[in-house]
C-alpha positions as CSV (number, residue, x, y, z in Angstrom):
1,M,1.3,15.7,116.3
2,V,1.4,14.7,120.1
3,K,-1.8,12.5,119.3
4,N,0.1,10.3,116.8
5,I,3.0,9.2,119.3
6,L,0.5,7.2,121.0
7,K,-0.3,5.3,117.3
8,V,3.3,4.0,117.4
9,S,3.1,0.3,117.4
10,F,5.6,-1.4,120.0
11,S,5.2,-4.6,121.7
12,T,4.0,-5.0,125.2
13,E,6.9,-7.5,125.3
14,F,9.4,-4.5,124.5
15,I,8.1,-2.4,127.2
16,L,8.2,-5.0,129.8
17,T,11.8,-6.0,128.9
18,V,13.4,-2.8,128.9
19,M,12.1,-2.2,132.5
20,W,14.4,-5.4,133.6
21,C,17.9,-4.7,133.1
22,H,19.7,-2.0,134.6
23,M,21.3,1.0,133.0
24,R,19.6,1.2,130.0
25,I,20.3,4.2,127.6
26,L,17.9,5.4,124.8
27,I,19.5,7.4,121.7
28,I,17.2,9.4,119.8
29,E,19.0,10.5,116.8
30,D,18.3,10.8,113.1
31,E,21.7,10.3,111.5
32,L,21.8,6.7,111.6
33,K,25.8,6.4,111.4
34,T,25.8,8.7,114.2
35,A,23.5,6.7,115.9
36,E,25.0,3.3,115.5
37,Y,28.4,4.7,116.2
38,I,27.3,5.8,119.9
39,K,25.6,2.6,120.7
40,K,28.4,0.6,119.8
41,G,30.5,2.5,122.0
42,L,28.0,2.5,124.7
43,T,27.1,-1.2,124.3
44,G,30.9,-2.0,124.4
45,S,30.9,0.0,127.9
46,G,28.3,-2.4,129.5
47,Y,25.2,-0.4,128.9
48,I,21.8,-1.7,127.4
49,V,21.2,0.6,124.6
50,D,17.9,1.2,122.1
51,L,17.8,3.4,119.3
52,A,15.1,6.1,117.7
53,H,15.1,7.8,114.5
54,N,12.6,10.6,115.4
55,G,11.2,12.7,118.1
56,E,7.7,11.0,118.1
57,D,9.2,7.1,118.3
58,G,12.0,8.6,120.9
59,L,9.0,10.2,123.1
60,F,6.9,7.3,123.1
61,M,9.8,4.5,124.1
62,A,11.3,7.3,126.5
63,S,8.0,7.4,128.4
64,H,7.2,3.5,128.5
65,G,10.6,2.3,128.3
66,G,12.0,2.4,131.9
67,Y,15.1,4.0,130.9
68,D,18.0,5.5,132.9
69,L,19.3,8.0,130.4
70,I,18.2,9.7,127.4
71,V,20.8,11.1,124.7
72,L,18.9,13.5,122.7
73,D,19.2,15.2,119.4
74,V,17.7,18.8,119.0
75,M,17.0,18.7,115.0
76,L,14.8,15.7,114.7
77,P,11.8,14.6,112.4
78,K,8.3,14.8,113.4
79,L,9.1,16.1,116.9
80,D,12.2,18.3,117.6
81,G,14.5,17.5,120.2
82,F,13.4,20.3,122.5
83,S,9.8,19.4,122.6
84,V,10.8,15.6,123.4
85,G,13.0,16.8,126.4
86,S,9.8,19.1,127.4
87,M,7.2,16.7,127.3
88,L,9.3,14.0,128.7
89,R,10.5,16.1,131.9
90,S,6.8,16.7,132.6
91,I,6.0,13.1,132.9
92,N,9.2,11.6,134.4
93,R,11.3,14.1,136.6
94,S,14.2,11.4,137.3
95,V,15.3,10.3,133.6
96,H,18.9,11.8,132.7
97,I,18.7,14.0,129.7
98,I,21.9,14.6,127.7
99,Y,21.5,16.8,124.8
100,L,24.0,15.8,121.8
101,T,23.3,18.4,119.0
102,A,25.1,20.6,116.5
103,R,23.3,23.4,117.8
104,D,26.0,25.6,119.7
105,D,24.3,28.8,120.1
106,I,24.7,29.6,123.8
107,D,20.8,30.4,123.9
108,D,20.3,27.0,122.5
109,K,22.5,25.6,125.3
110,V,20.3,27.8,127.9
111,R,17.2,26.7,126.7
112,G,18.2,23.0,126.8
113,L,19.5,23.1,130.2
114,E,16.3,25.2,131.3
115,L,14.0,22.6,130.2
116,G,15.7,20.4,132.3
117,A,18.5,18.6,130.6
118,D,21.4,17.4,132.7
119,D,23.9,18.2,130.2
120,Y,24.3,19.5,126.7
121,I,27.2,18.6,124.2
122,V,28.1,19.8,120.9
123,K,28.8,18.1,117.6
124,P,31.4,17.1,116.6
125,F,32.3,15.3,120.1
126,S,34.6,13.1,121.2
127,F,33.0,9.8,122.5
128,S,35.2,9.4,125.6
129,E,33.8,12.7,126.9
130,L,30.1,11.6,126.0
131,L,30.9,8.3,128.0
132,A,32.5,10.6,131.0
133,R,29.2,12.7,131.3
134,V,26.9,9.6,130.9
135,R,28.7,8.2,133.8
136,S,28.6,11.3,135.8
137,C,24.7,11.5,135.0
138,L,24.0,8.0,135.9
139,R,26.2,8.3,139.3
140,R,24.4,11.4,140.8
141,N,21.1,9.4,141.9
142,T,22.5,6.0,142.7
143,P,22.4,5.4,146.4
144,Q,25.8,4.7,148.0
145,N,24.8,1.2,149.3
146,E,24.0,0.4,145.3
147,L,27.4,1.2,143.8
148,H,29.2,-1.8,145.3
149,L,27.2,-5.1,145.0
150,K,28.6,-8.1,147.0
151,V,27.9,-11.7,147.0
152,S,30.3,-13.8,149.3
153,D,33.7,-12.6,148.2
154,L,32.6,-11.4,144.7
155,V,32.3,-7.5,144.1
156,I,30.8,-5.7,141.7
157,D,31.8,-1.7,141.2
158,V,28.8,-0.7,139.4
159,V,30.0,2.8,138.4
160,K,33.4,2.0,137.0
161,R,31.7,-1.9,135.9
162,K,34.7,-3.8,137.3
163,V,34.2,-7.2,138.8
164,N,36.6,-8.9,141.5
165,R,36.5,-11.9,143.5
166,D,38.7,-12.3,146.7
167,G,40.4,-9.5,145.7
168,K,41.2,-10.7,142.0
169,R,40.1,-8.9,139.0
170,I,37.9,-10.6,136.7
171,D,37.6,-9.2,133.1
172,L,33.9,-9.9,131.4
173,S,32.7,-8.9,128.0
174,P,29.8,-6.6,128.2
175,K,27.1,-9.3,127.6
176,E,29.1,-11.3,130.5
177,Y,28.7,-8.2,132.8
178,S,25.2,-7.8,132.2
179,L,24.0,-11.2,132.8
180,L,26.2,-11.5,135.8
181,Y,24.9,-8.1,137.0
182,L,21.3,-9.5,136.4
183,M,21.7,-12.6,138.6
184,V,23.5,-10.6,141.6
185,Q,20.7,-8.0,141.4
186,R,18.1,-11.3,141.7
187,Q,20.4,-13.3,143.8
188,G,18.7,-16.3,145.4
189,E,16.0,-15.9,142.4
190,I,16.0,-18.9,139.8
191,L,16.1,-17.3,136.5
192,S,15.0,-18.8,133.6
193,R,16.8,-18.9,130.3
194,T,13.7,-16.7,128.6
195,F,13.9,-14.3,131.4
196,I,17.9,-14.0,130.8
197,A,17.2,-14.0,126.9
198,E,14.9,-11.3,127.2
199,A,16.6,-9.2,129.9
200,V,20.4,-9.3,128.4
201,W,19.8,-9.8,124.9
202,D,17.6,-8.8,122.3
203,V,13.4,-9.3,122.7
204,N,13.9,-11.2,119.5
205,F,16.1,-13.1,120.8
206,D,15.7,-17.1,119.9
207,S,15.5,-18.9,123.5
208,D,15.9,-22.1,121.7
209,T,19.2,-21.9,120.9
210,N,21.8,-22.5,123.4
211,V,23.7,-19.2,123.4
212,I,22.2,-18.7,127.4
213,D,23.9,-21.8,128.2
214,V,27.0,-21.1,126.7
215,A,27.1,-17.7,128.2
216,V,26.4,-19.0,131.6
217,R,29.1,-21.6,131.5
218,R,31.6,-18.9,130.2
219,L,30.6,-16.8,133.3
220,R,30.8,-19.7,135.7
221,Q,34.4,-20.5,134.2
222,K,35.5,-16.8,135.2
223,I,33.5,-16.6,138.5
224,D,33.6,-20.0,140.0
225,D,36.5,-22.5,138.5
226,D,39.2,-20.8,140.7
227,H,37.4,-20.8,144.1
228,P,35.8,-23.7,146.2
229,V,33.1,-22.0,146.8
230,K,30.4,-21.9,143.8
231,L,28.2,-19.2,143.3
232,I,26.3,-20.0,139.9
233,H,24.3,-23.1,140.1
234,T,22.0,-24.9,137.5
235,I,18.5,-25.7,138.7
236,R,17.7,-28.5,136.1
237,G,14.8,-28.1,134.2
238,M,14.1,-24.5,135.4
239,G,17.2,-22.2,134.7
240,Y,20.1,-20.8,136.7
241,V,20.5,-19.2,140.1
242,L,23.9,-17.3,141.9
243,E,23.8,-17.6,145.7
244,D,26.4,-18.5,148.4
245,K,24.9,-21.8,149.4
246,C,27.3,-21.9,152.2
247,Q,25.9,-18.9,153.9
248,E,22.3,-20.9,153.9
C-alpha cells in the first residue's frame, strides 16, 4: 500500500509552488463538506490551504509539499490517519499535526499524541477553537524576530495577521495579505507576475489575465496612497518590487 503512494501523480509545479508561500496548511479529510468548511474558514483567516481526501494522497502531499501544519482525520480511506501521522513524523519532525476526528476514546487521544501530534480535537468541533489551536501551533516555533515584519513604517503582525502603517491599521483581504506578505518577505526582489500568480493563487491560475495587476493596484492603494513614501513599485516589463527607496 505504501509503495502506491509514490505512484500518485502530482506535478513538479505543485511541489515547488507549495514551498513558496508562508503558512500553508494541508487538510486530510474524506468528508467533503467538512473539508470544504475548514478550508473556507482557514482561507478566510489568511492561510494557504490544500485538500487531500484519502490517506495515501495526503501522505504524499504532506511529505513533499513544505506545509507548516496538517489537519488530519483518523478514519481515512486507503491509509488511516494514525499511519499517516506516524510515517510523516518519522520523516518530518517539524511539521505541526492536529488530529480532527470523531474518535473520542481516551486511548485514541493518547495514541495520537504519542505518535507525535501537537493536538487532538474531537468532532463535532467549533471552528473558532480549531483556528485558535492552529494559531497556537504555528506560533510555537516562530522566531521572535519573525513575529513582526517591518519595512519603513509598514508593520505586519504575523501571528494576528494585522497590518499597520504609521500606526494606522490597514484592513486587507486574505489574498491581499498573502500578496503583501510575499512581497515583504522578498523585499528588494523583483517578483514577476508568473511568480506571484503561482505563489499566491492556484497553480492553474491563468497568468495572462490582469488579475495580478488589479490585485497589486488595490494593495498599493491601501499601502501607499496616503503616504509620501511609496513602497510598492512597478518595474516595467519585469514585475513588482516592494522596498523603501528612500533608504537606498
